[in-house]
Biopython code that builds the backbone (N, CA, C, O; Angstrom):
import numpy as np
from Bio.PDB.StructureBuilder import StructureBuilder

atoms = [
    (1, "MET", "N", (87.943, -35.000, 84.501)),
    (1, "MET", "CA", (87.485, -36.177, 85.210)),
    (1, "MET", "C", (86.475, -35.805, 86.299)),
    (1, "MET", "O", (85.481, -36.503, 86.500)),
    (2, "VAL", "N", (86.739, -34.697, 87.000)),
    (2, "VAL", "CA", (85.816, -34.251, 88.044)),
    (2, "VAL", "C", (84.459, -33.902, 87.436)),
    (2, "VAL", "O", (83.416, -34.204, 88.015)),
    (3, "GLY", "N", (84.480, -33.273, 86.285)),
    (3, "GLY", "CA", (83.221, -32.951, 85.613)),
    (3, "GLY", "C", (82.425, -34.203, 85.296)),
    (3, "GLY", "O", (81.203, -34.225, 85.443)),
    (4, "VAL", "N", (83.118, -35.244, 84.861)),
    (4, "VAL", "CA", (82.449, -36.507, 84.556)),
    (4, "VAL", "C", (81.870, -37.118, 85.832)),
    (4, "VAL", "O", (80.720, -37.559, 85.847)),
    (5, "VAL", "N", (82.668, -37.144, 86.902)),
    (5, "VAL", "CA", (82.201, -37.689, 88.180)),
    (5, "VAL", "C", (81.036, -36.874, 88.704)),
    (5, "VAL", "O", (80.021, -37.431, 89.122)),
    (6, "ASN", "N", (81.176, -35.555, 88.684)),
    (6, "ASN", "CA", (80.121, -34.685, 89.181)),
    (6, "ASN", "C", (78.844, -34.829, 88.350)),
    (6, "ASN", "O", (77.742, -34.884, 88.895)),
    (7, "THR", "N", (79.004, -34.888, 87.032)),
    (7, "THR", "CA", (77.840, -35.049, 86.163)),
    (7, "THR", "C", (77.191, -36.409, 86.400)),
    (7, "THR", "O", (75.967, -36.511, 86.474)),
    (8, "ALA", "N", (78.002, -37.443, 86.518)),
    (8, "ALA", "CA", (77.453, -38.775, 86.791)),
    (8, "ALA", "C", (76.729, -38.801, 88.131)),
    (8, "ALA", "O", (75.661, -39.401, 88.252)),
    (9, "MET", "N", (77.310, -38.148, 89.140)),
    (9, "MET", "CA", (76.661, -38.073, 90.443)),
    (9, "MET", "C", (75.337, -37.321, 90.316)),
    (9, "MET", "O", (74.316, -37.755, 90.848)),
    (10, "GLY", "N", (75.362, -36.191, 89.606)),
    (10, "GLY", "CA", (74.133, -35.409, 89.425)),
    (10, "GLY", "C", (73.070, -36.175, 88.671)),
    (10, "GLY", "O", (71.890, -36.125, 89.021)),
    (11, "ILE", "N", (73.488, -36.888, 87.629)),
    (11, "ILE", "CA", (72.537, -37.699, 86.860)),
    (11, "ILE", "C", (71.981, -38.816, 87.741)),
    (11, "ILE", "O", (70.775, -39.061, 87.763)),
    (12, "GLY", "N", (72.866, -39.482, 88.459)),
    (12, "GLY", "CA", (72.419, -40.560, 89.348)),
    (12, "GLY", "C", (71.453, -40.065, 90.409)),
    (12, "GLY", "O", (70.423, -40.688, 90.665)),
    (13, "LEU", "N", (71.792, -38.940, 91.022)),
    (13, "LEU", "CA", (70.893, -38.369, 92.032)),
    (13, "LEU", "C", (69.563, -37.957, 91.416)),
    (13, "LEU", "O", (68.508, -38.183, 92.008)),
    (14, "THR", "N", (69.604, -37.355, 90.235)),
    (14, "THR", "CA", (68.366, -36.920, 89.588)),
    (14, "THR", "C", (67.488, -38.117, 89.234)),
    (14, "THR", "O", (66.290, -38.123, 89.519)),
    (15, "VAL", "N", (68.086, -39.119, 88.617)),
    (15, "VAL", "CA", (67.315, -40.308, 88.245)),
    (15, "VAL", "C", (66.748, -40.979, 89.501)),
    (15, "VAL", "O", (65.604, -41.434, 89.500)),
    (16, "ALA", "N", (67.554, -41.041, 90.577)),
    (16, "ALA", "CA", (67.078, -41.637, 91.829)),
    (16, "ALA", "C", (65.913, -40.837, 92.403)),
    (16, "ALA", "O", (64.911, -41.414, 92.825)),
    (17, "TRP", "N", (66.041, -39.512, 92.422)),
    (17, "TRP", "CA", (64.956, -38.672, 92.936)),
    (17, "TRP", "C", (63.711, -38.791, 92.064)),
    (17, "TRP", "O", (62.598, -38.823, 92.589)),
    (18, "LEU", "N", (63.877, -38.857, 90.738)),
    (18, "LEU", "CA", (62.725, -39.030, 89.846)),
    (18, "LEU", "C", (62.000, -40.336, 90.162)),
    (18, "LEU", "O", (60.770, -40.371, 90.205)),
    (19, "ALA", "N", (62.755, -41.401, 90.380)),
    (19, "ALA", "CA", (62.149, -42.696, 90.707)),
    (19, "ALA", "C", (61.474, -42.662, 92.079)),
    (19, "ALA", "O", (60.375, -43.185, 92.262)),
    (20, "LEU", "N", (62.155, -42.036, 93.031)),
    (20, "LEU", "CA", (61.624, -41.967, 94.393)),
    (20, "LEU", "C", (60.354, -41.122, 94.459)),
    (20, "LEU", "O", (59.397, -41.483, 95.144)),
    (21, "LEU", "N", (60.351, -40.007, 93.751)),
    (21, "LEU", "CA", (59.207, -39.095, 93.803)),
    (21, "LEU", "C", (58.029, -39.573, 92.960)),
    (21, "LEU", "O", (56.882, -39.251, 93.268)),
    (22, "GLY", "N", (58.294, -40.327, 91.913)),
    (22, "GLY", "CA", (57.223, -40.868, 91.078)),
    (22, "GLY", "C", (56.690, -39.874, 90.065)),
    (22, "GLY", "O", (57.106, -38.717, 90.017)),
    (23, "ASP", "N", (55.765, -40.354, 89.264)),
    (23, "ASP", "CA", (55.216, -39.563, 88.162)),
    (23, "ASP", "C", (54.252, -38.467, 88.598)),
    (23, "ASP", "O", (53.924, -37.587, 87.803)),
    (24, "SER", "N", (53.795, -38.503, 89.833)),
    (24, "SER", "CA", (52.837, -37.488, 90.279)),
    (24, "SER", "C", (53.507, -36.157, 90.621)),
    (24, "SER", "O", (52.829, -35.150, 90.823)),
    (25, "VAL", "N", (54.832, -36.156, 90.684)),
    (25, "VAL", "CA", (55.599, -34.952, 91.010)),
    (25, "VAL", "C", (56.296, -34.470, 89.739)),
    (25, "VAL", "O", (56.857, -35.280, 89.001)),
    (26, "PRO", "N", (56.267, -33.160, 89.475)),
    (26, "PRO", "CA", (56.957, -32.656, 88.275)),
    (26, "PRO", "C", (58.443, -33.042, 88.283)),
    (26, "PRO", "O", (59.070, -33.045, 89.343)),
    (27, "PRO", "N", (59.013, -33.368, 87.112)),
    (27, "PRO", "CA", (60.412, -33.793, 87.075)),
    (27, "PRO", "C", (61.387, -32.725, 87.561)),
    (27, "PRO", "O", (62.482, -33.051, 88.019)),
    (28, "SER", "N", (61.002, -31.465, 87.468)),
    (28, "SER", "CA", (61.896, -30.406, 87.942)),
    (28, "SER", "C", (62.155, -30.510, 89.440)),
    (28, "SER", "O", (63.197, -30.054, 89.911)),
    (29, "VAL", "N", (61.237, -31.096, 90.197)),
    (29, "VAL", "CA", (61.438, -31.283, 91.632)),
    (29, "VAL", "C", (62.591, -32.264, 91.867)),
    (29, "VAL", "O", (63.367, -32.093, 92.807)),
    (30, "GLY", "N", (62.704, -33.274, 91.030)),
    (30, "GLY", "CA", (63.826, -34.209, 91.127)),
    (30, "GLY", "C", (65.153, -33.533, 90.861)),
    (30, "GLY", "O", (66.157, -33.847, 91.500)),
    (31, "VAL", "N", (65.160, -32.607, 89.917)),
    (31, "VAL", "CA", (66.381, -31.857, 89.601)),
    (31, "VAL", "C", (66.803, -31.017, 90.806)),
    (31, "VAL", "O", (67.982, -30.987, 91.159)),
    (32, "VAL", "N", (65.855, -30.340, 91.431)),
    (32, "VAL", "CA", (66.153, -29.501, 92.600)),
    (32, "VAL", "C", (66.657, -30.363, 93.756)),
    (32, "VAL", "O", (67.624, -30.000, 94.425)),
    (33, "ALA", "N", (66.017, -31.481, 93.987)),
    (33, "ALA", "CA", (66.447, -32.368, 95.073)),
    (33, "ALA", "C", (67.868, -32.876, 94.834)),
    (33, "ALA", "O", (68.664, -32.953, 95.770)),
    (34, "ALA", "N", (68.186, -33.218, 93.603)),
    (34, "ALA", "CA", (69.544, -33.678, 93.279)),
    (34, "ALA", "C", (70.555, -32.557, 93.488)),
    (34, "ALA", "O", (71.653, -32.793, 93.991)),
    (35, "TYR", "N", (70.190, -31.350, 93.105)),
    (35, "TYR", "CA", (71.071, -30.196, 93.279)),
    (35, "TYR", "C", (71.398, -29.990, 94.754)),
    (35, "TYR", "O", (72.562, -29.831, 95.122)),
    (36, "VAL", "N", (70.384, -29.994, 95.584)),
    (36, "VAL", "CA", (70.572, -29.742, 97.017)),
    (36, "VAL", "C", (71.424, -30.841, 97.651)),
    (36, "VAL", "O", (72.245, -30.561, 98.525)),
    (37, "THR", "N", (71.237, -32.075, 97.220)),
    (37, "THR", "CA", (71.990, -33.171, 97.831)),
    (37, "THR", "C", (73.418, -33.292, 97.300)),
    (37, "THR", "O", (74.249, -33.945, 97.932)),
    (38, "GLY", "N", (73.718, -32.684, 96.165)),
    (38, "GLY", "CA", (75.048, -32.860, 95.581)),
    (38, "GLY", "C", (75.966, -31.660, 95.557)),
    (38, "GLY", "O", (77.135, -31.810, 95.200)),
    (39, "ILE", "N", (75.495, -30.462, 95.924)),
    (39, "ILE", "CA", (76.302, -29.245, 95.734)),
    (39, "ILE", "C", (77.573, -29.225, 96.584)),
    (39, "ILE", "O", (78.610, -28.756, 96.116)),
    (40, "GLY", "N", (77.518, -29.715, 97.799)),
    (40, "GLY", "CA", (78.701, -29.689, 98.669)),
    (40, "GLY", "C", (79.844, -30.528, 98.113)),
    (40, "GLY", "O", (80.990, -30.082, 98.075)),
    (41, "VAL", "N", (79.528, -31.725, 97.691)),
    (41, "VAL", "CA", (80.546, -32.608, 97.105)),
    (41, "VAL", "C", (81.100, -31.991, 95.826)),
    (41, "VAL", "O", (82.310, -31.993, 95.603)),
    (42, "ALA", "N", (80.222, -31.470, 94.999)),
    (42, "ALA", "CA", (80.648, -30.863, 93.733)),
    (42, "ALA", "C", (81.594, -29.685, 93.980)),
    (42, "ALA", "O", (82.598, -29.549, 93.282)),
    (43, "PHE", "N", (81.289, -28.838, 94.958)),
    (43, "PHE", "CA", (82.129, -27.681, 95.266)),
    (43, "PHE", "C", (83.531, -28.122, 95.677)),
    (43, "PHE", "O", (84.523, -27.602, 95.166)),
    (44, "VAL", "N", (83.612, -29.064, 96.586)),
    (44, "VAL", "CA", (84.916, -29.522, 97.069)),
    (44, "VAL", "C", (85.728, -30.143, 95.928)),
    (44, "VAL", "O", (86.918, -29.858, 95.797)),
    (45, "LEU", "N", (85.110, -30.973, 95.117)),
    (45, "LEU", "CA", (85.830, -31.611, 94.010)),
    (45, "LEU", "C", (86.347, -30.575, 93.010)),
    (45, "LEU", "O", (87.496, -30.648, 92.575)),
    (46, "HIS", "N", (85.500, -29.617, 92.648)),
    (46, "HIS", "CA", (85.934, -28.590, 91.693)),
    (46, "HIS", "C", (87.036, -27.708, 92.281)),
    (46, "HIS", "O", (88.024, -27.406, 91.612)),
    (47, "ARG", "N", (86.861, -27.307, 93.509)),
    (47, "ARG", "CA", (87.820, -26.411, 94.157)),
    (47, "ARG", "C", (89.188, -27.064, 94.320)),
    (47, "ARG", "O", (90.213, -26.439, 94.048)),
    (48, "ARG", "N", (89.205, -28.303, 94.758)),
    (48, "ARG", "CA", (90.477, -28.979, 95.053)),
    (48, "ARG", "C", (91.140, -29.596, 93.828)),
    (48, "ARG", "O", (92.358, -29.513, 93.674)),
    (49, "LEU", "N", (90.356, -30.205, 92.966)),
    (49, "LEU", "CA", (90.949, -31.006, 91.894)),
    (49, "LEU", "C", (90.955, -30.343, 90.525)),
    (49, "LEU", "O", (91.832, -30.629, 89.710)),
    (50, "VAL", "N", (89.998, -29.469, 90.256)),
    (50, "VAL", "CA", (89.934, -28.865, 88.918)),
    (50, "VAL", "C", (90.641, -27.526, 88.901)),
    (50, "VAL", "O", (91.581, -27.325, 88.133)),
    (51, "PHE", "N", (90.194, -26.609, 89.744)),
    (51, "PHE", "CA", (90.711, -25.246, 89.688)),
    (51, "PHE", "C", (91.855, -24.999, 90.669)),
    (51, "PHE", "O", (92.577, -24.011, 90.537)),
    (52, "ARG", "N", (92.026, -25.877, 91.644)),
    (52, "ARG", "CA", (93.141, -25.853, 92.596)),
    (52, "ARG", "C", (93.432, -24.459, 93.146)),
    (52, "ARG", "O", (94.538, -23.933, 93.016)),
    (53, "VAL", "N", (92.414, -23.886, 93.759)),
    (53, "VAL", "CA", (92.545, -22.545, 94.326)),
    (53, "VAL", "C", (92.597, -22.627, 95.839)),
    (53, "VAL", "O", (92.223, -23.632, 96.444)),
    (54, "ARG", "N", (93.069, -21.544, 96.429)),
    (54, "ARG", "CA", (93.132, -21.425, 97.891)),
    (54, "ARG", "C", (92.519, -20.091, 98.292)),
    (54, "ARG", "O", (92.431, -19.161, 97.489)),
    (55, "GLY", "N", (92.098, -20.017, 99.547)),
    (55, "GLY", "CA", (91.532, -18.780, 100.064)),
    (55, "GLY", "C", (90.166, -18.486, 99.459)),
    (55, "GLY", "O", (89.702, -19.202, 98.572)),
    (56, "ARG", "N", (89.541, -17.449, 99.938)),
    (56, "ARG", "CA", (88.259, -16.959, 99.427)),
    (56, "ARG", "C", (87.194, -18.055, 99.342)),
    (56, "ARG", "O", (86.439, -18.118, 98.372)),
    (57, "VAL", "N", (87.137, -18.912, 100.355)),
    (57, "VAL", "CA", (86.226, -20.058, 100.321)),
    (57, "VAL", "C", (84.782, -19.599, 100.219)),
    (57, "VAL", "O", (84.032, -20.125, 99.397)),
    (58, "LEU", "N", (84.377, -18.643, 101.024)),
    (58, "LEU", "CA", (82.989, -18.188, 100.994)),
    (58, "LEU", "C", (82.647, -17.560, 99.647)),
    (58, "LEU", "O", (81.597, -17.847, 99.072)),
    (59, "ARG", "N", (83.534, -16.705, 99.148)),
    (59, "ARG", "CA", (83.300, -16.068, 97.842)),
    (59, "ARG", "C", (83.232, -17.110, 96.739)),
    (59, "ARG", "O", (82.377, -17.034, 95.856)),
    (60, "ASP", "N", (84.133, -18.082, 96.790)),
    (60, "ASP", "CA", (84.127, -19.155, 95.801)),
    (60, "ASP", "C", (82.830, -19.962, 95.875)),
    (60, "ASP", "O", (82.230, -20.284, 94.850)),
    (61, "PHE", "N", (82.404, -20.283, 97.097)),
    (61, "PHE", "CA", (81.176, -21.065, 97.240)),
    (61, "PHE", "C", (79.966, -20.286, 96.734)),
    (61, "PHE", "O", (79.093, -20.850, 96.074)),
    (62, "LEU", "N", (79.914, -18.989, 97.041)),
    (62, "LEU", "CA", (78.788, -18.182, 96.561)),
    (62, "LEU", "C", (78.776, -18.107, 95.034)),
    (62, "LEU", "O", (77.715, -18.204, 94.417)),
    (63, "GLY", "N", (79.939, -17.935, 94.429)),
    (63, "GLY", "CA", (80.027, -17.945, 92.971)),
    (63, "GLY", "C", (79.653, -19.306, 92.399)),
    (63, "GLY", "O", (78.960, -19.400, 91.386)),
    (64, "PHE", "N", (80.122, -20.357, 93.063)),
    (64, "PHE", "CA", (79.813, -21.718, 92.639)),
    (64, "PHE", "C", (78.311, -21.962, 92.714)),
    (64, "PHE", "O", (77.711, -22.509, 91.789)),
    (65, "ALA", "N", (77.719, -21.550, 93.821)),
    (65, "ALA", "CA", (76.272, -21.722, 93.984)),
    (65, "ALA", "C", (75.503, -20.907, 92.946)),
    (65, "ALA", "O", (74.486, -21.369, 92.430)),
    (66, "ALA", "N", (75.977, -19.705, 92.635)),
    (66, "ALA", "CA", (75.297, -18.872, 91.629)),
    (66, "ALA", "C", (75.362, -19.529, 90.250)),
    (66, "ALA", "O", (74.353, -19.602, 89.548)),
    (67, "VAL", "N", (76.535, -20.003, 89.865)),
    (67, "VAL", "CA", (76.672, -20.683, 88.567)),
    (67, "VAL", "C", (75.809, -21.940, 88.556)),
    (67, "VAL", "O", (75.116, -22.221, 87.577)),
    (68, "ASN", "N", (75.857, -22.693, 89.654)),
    (68, "ASN", "CA", (75.053, -23.907, 89.714)),
    (68, "ASN", "C", (73.561, -23.608, 89.711)),
    (68, "ASN", "O", (72.776, -24.387, 89.171)),
    (69, "CYS", "N", (73.161, -22.491, 90.308)),
    (69, "CYS", "CA", (71.739, -22.116, 90.269)),
    (69, "CYS", "C", (71.298, -21.837, 88.835)),
    (69, "CYS", "O", (70.191, -22.203, 88.440)),
    (70, "GLY", "N", (72.160, -21.193, 88.062)),
    (70, "GLY", "CA", (71.861, -20.993, 86.646)),
    (70, "GLY", "C", (71.726, -22.328, 85.933)),
    (70, "GLY", "O", (70.825, -22.520, 85.116)),
    (71, "GLY", "N", (72.628, -23.246, 86.249)),
    (71, "GLY", "CA", (72.544, -24.587, 85.680)),
    (71, "GLY", "C", (71.321, -25.341, 86.170)),
    (71, "GLY", "O", (70.700, -26.096, 85.421)),
    (72, "LEU", "N", (70.981, -25.128, 87.434)),
    (72, "LEU", "CA", (69.794, -25.761, 88.004)),
    (72, "LEU", "C", (68.535, -25.305, 87.276)),
    (72, "LEU", "O", (67.684, -26.118, 86.914)),
    (73, "VAL", "N", (68.428, -24.000, 87.068)),
    (73, "VAL", "CA", (67.264, -23.457, 86.355)),
    (73, "VAL", "C", (67.220, -24.015, 84.928)),
    (73, "VAL", "O", (66.167, -24.437, 84.451)),
    (74, "ALA", "N", (68.369, -24.012, 84.257)),
    (74, "ALA", "CA", (68.417, -24.546, 82.894)),
    (74, "ALA", "C", (68.041, -26.025, 82.874)),
    (74, "ALA", "O", (67.281, -26.459, 82.008)),
    (75, "ASN", "N", (68.566, -26.802, 83.824)),
    (75, "ASN", "CA", (68.223, -28.218, 83.903)),
    (75, "ASN", "C", (66.736, -28.423, 84.137)),
    (75, "ASN", "O", (66.095, -29.216, 83.447)),
    (76, "ALA", "N", (66.193, -27.711, 85.107)),
    (76, "ALA", "CA", (64.779, -27.885, 85.447)),
    (76, "ALA", "C", (63.872, -27.510, 84.281)),
    (76, "ALA", "O", (62.945, -28.245, 83.943)),
    (77, "VAL", "N", (64.149, -26.357, 83.669)),
    (77, "VAL", "CA", (63.307, -25.886, 82.566)),
    (77, "VAL", "C", (63.427, -26.811, 81.360)),
    (77, "VAL", "O", (62.420, -27.218, 80.781)),
    (78, "LEU", "N", (64.655, -27.138, 80.986)),
    (78, "LEU", "CA", (64.846, -27.985, 79.808)),
    (78, "LEU", "C", (64.291, -29.396, 80.020)),
    (78, "LEU", "O", (63.739, -29.989, 79.093)),
    (79, "LEU", "N", (64.434, -29.934, 81.228)),
    (79, "LEU", "CA", (63.871, -31.248, 81.509)),
    (79, "LEU", "C", (62.347, -31.206, 81.467)),
    (79, "LEU", "O", (61.704, -32.098, 80.913)),
    (80, "GLU", "N", (61.793, -30.178, 82.046)),
    (80, "GLU", "CA", (60.335, -30.028, 82.033)),
    (80, "GLU", "C", (59.816, -29.929, 80.600)),
    (80, "GLU", "O", (58.809, -30.551, 80.259)),
    (81, "VAL", "N", (60.498, -29.151, 79.762)),
    (81, "VAL", "CA", (60.108, -29.004, 78.357)),
    (81, "VAL", "C", (60.238, -30.345, 77.624)),
    (81, "VAL", "O", (59.341, -30.748, 76.882)),
    (82, "ALA", "N", (61.358, -31.023, 77.840)),
    (82, "ALA", "CA", (61.583, -32.300, 77.152)),
    (82, "ALA", "C", (60.511, -33.324, 77.506)),
    (82, "ALA", "O", (60.023, -34.048, 76.638)),
    (83, "VAL", "N", (60.147, -33.380, 78.794)),
    (83, "VAL", "CA", (59.191, -34.390, 79.246)),
    (83, "VAL", "C", (57.749, -33.964, 78.981)),
    (83, "VAL", "O", (56.970, -34.715, 78.394)),
    (84, "SER", "N", (57.401, -32.755, 79.419)),
    (84, "SER", "CA", (55.999, -32.325, 79.351)),
    (84, "SER", "C", (55.567, -31.885, 77.963)),
    (84, "SER", "O", (54.459, -32.193, 77.524)),
    (85, "LEU", "N", (56.433, -31.173, 77.280)),
    (85, "LEU", "CA", (56.052, -30.630, 75.972)),
    (85, "LEU", "C", (56.312, -31.626, 74.842)),
    (85, "LEU", "O", (55.478, -31.795, 73.952)),
    (86, "PHE", "N", (57.471, -32.284, 74.882)),
    (86, "PHE", "CA", (57.835, -33.178, 73.786)),
    (86, "PHE", "C", (57.559, -34.650, 74.079)),
    (86, "PHE", "O", (57.604, -35.479, 73.171)),
    (87, "GLY", "N", (57.272, -34.985, 75.344)),
    (87, "GLY", "CA", (56.944, -36.363, 75.700)),
    (87, "GLY", "C", (58.118, -37.325, 75.720)),
    (87, "GLY", "O", (57.924, -38.538, 75.644)),
    (88, "PHE", "N", (59.340, -36.797, 75.823)),
    (88, "PHE", "CA", (60.520, -37.661, 75.884)),
    (88, "PHE", "C", (60.559, -38.372, 77.239)),
    (88, "PHE", "O", (59.987, -37.876, 78.209)),
    (89, "PRO", "N", (61.226, -39.530, 77.318)),
    (89, "PRO", "CA", (61.344, -40.255, 78.590)),
    (89, "PRO", "C", (62.089, -39.417, 79.637)),
    (89, "PRO", "O", (63.047, -38.713, 79.315)),
    (90, "ARG", "N", (61.638, -39.502, 80.885)),
    (90, "ARG", "CA", (62.184, -38.676, 81.964)),
    (90, "ARG", "C", (63.677, -38.919, 82.203)),
    (90, "ARG", "O", (64.464, -37.972, 82.209)),
    (91, "ALA", "N", (64.066, -40.171, 82.398)),
    (91, "ALA", "CA", (65.458, -40.462, 82.754)),
    (91, "ALA", "C", (66.415, -40.131, 81.606)),
    (91, "ALA", "O", (67.461, -39.523, 81.831)),
    (92, "LEU", "N", (66.071, -40.520, 80.396)),
    (92, "LEU", "CA", (66.929, -40.219, 79.247)),
    (92, "LEU", "C", (67.043, -38.707, 79.044)),
    (92, "LEU", "O", (68.125, -38.195, 78.757)),
    (93, "SER", "N", (65.944, -38.008, 79.191)),
    (93, "SER", "CA", (65.963, -36.547, 79.056)),
    (93, "SER", "C", (66.861, -35.919, 80.113)),
    (93, "SER", "O", (67.608, -34.985, 79.821)),
    (94, "ALA", "N", (66.791, -36.430, 81.344)),
    (94, "ALA", "CA", (67.631, -35.905, 82.426)),
    (94, "ALA", "C", (69.105, -36.069, 82.089)),
    (94, "ALA", "O", (69.897, -35.155, 82.317)),
    (95, "VAL", "N", (69.477, -37.211, 81.553)),
    (95, "VAL", "CA", (70.872, -37.476, 81.199)),
    (95, "VAL", "C", (71.353, -36.512, 80.117)),
    (95, "VAL", "O", (72.421, -35.914, 80.246)),
    (96, "VAL", "N", (70.566, -36.362, 79.052)),
    (96, "VAL", "CA", (70.962, -35.496, 77.934)),
    (96, "VAL", "C", (71.035, -34.038, 78.377)),
    (96, "VAL", "O", (72.013, -33.349, 78.086)),
    (97, "VAL", "N", (70.012, -33.566, 79.074)),
    (97, "VAL", "CA", (69.972, -32.169, 79.513)),
    (97, "VAL", "C", (71.113, -31.880, 80.482)),
    (97, "VAL", "O", (71.804, -30.870, 80.340)),
    (98, "MET", "N", (71.317, -32.749, 81.459)),
    (98, "MET", "CA", (72.364, -32.495, 82.454)),
    (98, "MET", "C", (73.755, -32.516, 81.843)),
    (98, "MET", "O", (74.606, -31.716, 82.232)),
    (99, "GLY", "N", (74.001, -33.399, 80.911)),
    (99, "GLY", "CA", (75.309, -33.432, 80.246)),
    (99, "GLY", "C", (75.585, -32.152, 79.490)),
    (99, "GLY", "O", (76.698, -31.629, 79.524)),
    (100, "THR", "N", (74.586, -31.654, 78.815)),
    (100, "THR", "CA", (74.732, -30.413, 78.051)),
    (100, "THR", "C", (74.968, -29.214, 78.967)),
    (100, "THR", "O", (75.859, -28.400, 78.721)),
    (101, "VAL", "N", (74.172, -29.113, 80.014)),
    (101, "VAL", "CA", (74.312, -27.988, 80.945)),
    (101, "VAL", "C", (75.648, -28.067, 81.689)),
    (101, "VAL", "O", (76.261, -27.034, 81.957)),
    (102, "ALA", "N", (76.101, -29.264, 82.022)),
    (102, "ALA", "CA", (77.380, -29.423, 82.729)),
    (102, "ALA", "C", (78.545, -28.890, 81.904)),
    (102, "ALA", "O", (79.456, -28.258, 82.440)),
    (103, "ALA", "N", (78.513, -29.143, 80.621)),
    (103, "ALA", "CA", (79.588, -28.649, 79.753)),
    (103, "ALA", "C", (79.633, -27.120, 79.783)),
    (103, "ALA", "O", (80.715, -26.538, 79.855)),
    (104, "GLY", "N", (78.489, -26.476, 79.730)),
    (104, "GLY", "CA", (78.438, -25.016, 79.798)),
    (104, "GLY", "C", (78.816, -24.470, 81.165)),
    (104, "GLY", "O", (79.402, -23.392, 81.265)),
    (105, "SER", "N", (78.486, -25.207, 82.215)),
    (105, "SER", "CA", (78.780, -24.753, 83.579)),
    (105, "SER", "C", (80.279, -24.665, 83.853)),
    (105, "SER", "O", (80.713, -23.847, 84.664)),
    (106, "PHE", "N", (81.067, -25.498, 83.186)),
    (106, "PHE", "CA", (82.517, -25.454, 83.390)),
    (106, "PHE", "C", (83.034, -24.038, 83.175)),
    (106, "PHE", "O", (83.835, -23.537, 83.964)),
    (107, "PHE", "N", (82.579, -23.398, 82.111)),
    (107, "PHE", "CA", (83.054, -22.050, 81.800)),
    (107, "PHE", "C", (82.573, -21.034, 82.831)),
    (107, "PHE", "O", (83.288, -20.085, 83.153)),
    (108, "GLY", "N", (81.377, -21.229, 83.339)),
    (108, "GLY", "CA", (80.898, -20.370, 84.421)),
    (108, "GLY", "C", (81.766, -20.488, 85.652)),
    (108, "GLY", "O", (82.064, -19.488, 86.305)),
    (109, "HIS", "N", (82.174, -21.700, 85.973)),
    (109, "HIS", "CA", (83.050, -21.892, 87.139)),
    (109, "HIS", "C", (84.441, -21.319, 86.878)),
    (109, "HIS", "O", (85.069, -20.759, 87.776)),
    (110, "GLN", "N", (84.907, -21.462, 85.661)),
    (110, "GLN", "CA", (86.236, -20.941, 85.322)),
    (110, "GLN", "C", (86.262, -19.418, 85.401)),
    (110, "GLN", "O", (87.222, -18.842, 85.914)),
    (111, "TYR", "N", (85.226, -18.767, 84.902)),
    (111, "TYR", "CA", (85.238, -17.303, 84.808)),
    (111, "TYR", "C", (84.496, -16.596, 85.941)),
    (111, "TYR", "O", (84.595, -15.375, 86.064)),
    (112, "ILE", "N", (83.767, -17.324, 86.760)),
    (112, "ILE", "CA", (83.027, -16.691, 87.855)),
    (112, "ILE", "C", (83.413, -17.326, 89.199)),
    (112, "ILE", "O", (83.952, -16.644, 90.070)),
    (113, "SER", "N", (83.147, -18.593, 89.368)),
    (113, "SER", "CA", (83.299, -19.244, 90.674)),
    (113, "SER", "C", (84.721, -19.200, 91.204)),
    (113, "SER", "O", (84.944, -18.803, 92.348)),
    (114, "PHE", "N", (85.684, -19.604, 90.387)),
    (114, "PHE", "CA", (87.058, -19.762, 90.865)),
    (114, "PHE", "C", (88.038, -18.836, 90.181)),
    (114, "PHE", "O", (89.242, -19.091, 90.169)),
    (115, "ARG", "N", (87.527, -17.769, 89.615)),
    (115, "ARG", "CA", (88.398, -16.808, 88.924)),
    (115, "ARG", "C", (89.303, -16.115, 89.939)),
    (115, "ARG", "O", (88.881, -15.762, 91.041)),
    (116, "ARG", "N", (90.521, -15.937, 89.546)),
    (116, "ARG", "CA", (91.481, -15.204, 90.356)),
    (116, "ARG", "C", (92.028, -14.060, 89.530)),
    (116, "ARG", "O", (92.163, -14.179, 88.313)),
    (117, "PRO", "N", (92.350, -12.934, 90.190)),
    (117, "PRO", "CA", (92.913, -11.789, 89.462)),
    (117, "PRO", "C", (94.217, -12.166, 88.763)),
    (117, "PRO", "O", (94.992, -12.981, 89.265)),
    (118, "ALA", "N", (94.443, -11.572, 87.618)),
    (118, "ALA", "CA", (95.706, -11.787, 86.891)),
    (118, "ALA", "C", (96.848, -11.229, 87.722)),
    (118, "ALA", "O", (96.729, -10.170, 88.339)),
    (119, "VAL", "N", (97.942, -11.950, 87.726)),
    (119, "VAL", "CA", (99.098, -11.540, 88.536)),
    (119, "VAL", "C", (100.047, -10.714, 87.722)),
    (119, "VAL", "O", (101.079, -10.278, 88.232)),
]
sb = StructureBuilder()
sb.init_structure("model")
sb.init_model(0)
sb.init_chain("A")
sb.init_seg("    ")
for serial, (resi, resn, name, xyz) in enumerate(atoms, 1):
    if name == "N":
        sb.init_residue(resn, " ", resi, " ")
    sb.init_atom(name, np.array(xyz, "f"), 0.0, 1.0, " ", f" {name:<3s}", serial, name[0])
structure = sb.get_structure()
């Protein structure tokens, strides 16, 4: 559920930034703006509700940011390719690309961001 909320928030922020910035700005700028405005909320939701971990907040956040940066790069590049190279609509492309990258990011968070040593 958190993934759905986070993805919906990211899509909403991206679409809003794309509309706000207009066609004169590359769509990847909208992706970056959405990332910067949503990372704090996403971290707290994943940490508390999905992975339910304690301690190591800084390490977890750095891992979370690293995984999200990989997702950010993938989102920006894939959106740019979809819009600029293939001519797909900006908002629809953002939704499809972000949904796909979000599914892959879950595993990054599971194995990197919030991983805990085996007991």
